[in-house]
C-alpha positions, 0 to 999 in steps of 0.5 A: 196191853203189850200187844197194843203197844207192839201193833201201833208202830207196825201200823204206822210203818205200814202206812208210811210204807205203802205210799212209796211203793207206787211209783216206779223207779228209775231202774224199773222204768229202764227195764220197761223200755228194754222190755218194750223194745224187745218185744215182737207182738204186732199190738204191743205198741198200743198196749204199751200206750194204754199202760202209759195213759192208765198209769199217769 
C-alpha cells in the first residue's frame, strides 16, 4: 500500500516535468548560434536551416 502512495507523486511529477524539457532556453539558443557561427563546414548552413524548420 505504501509503495502505491509513493509511486503516484513521482509519476505526477514526471508527467508535469517532461513537457518543460522540450523547449530550449535563451542560453541554449545563444549557445547554438555561437556554435553555428564558429562551424566552418561547407554544408552546415543547409543543415542548420533544416534543423530550424524541423524544430518548429
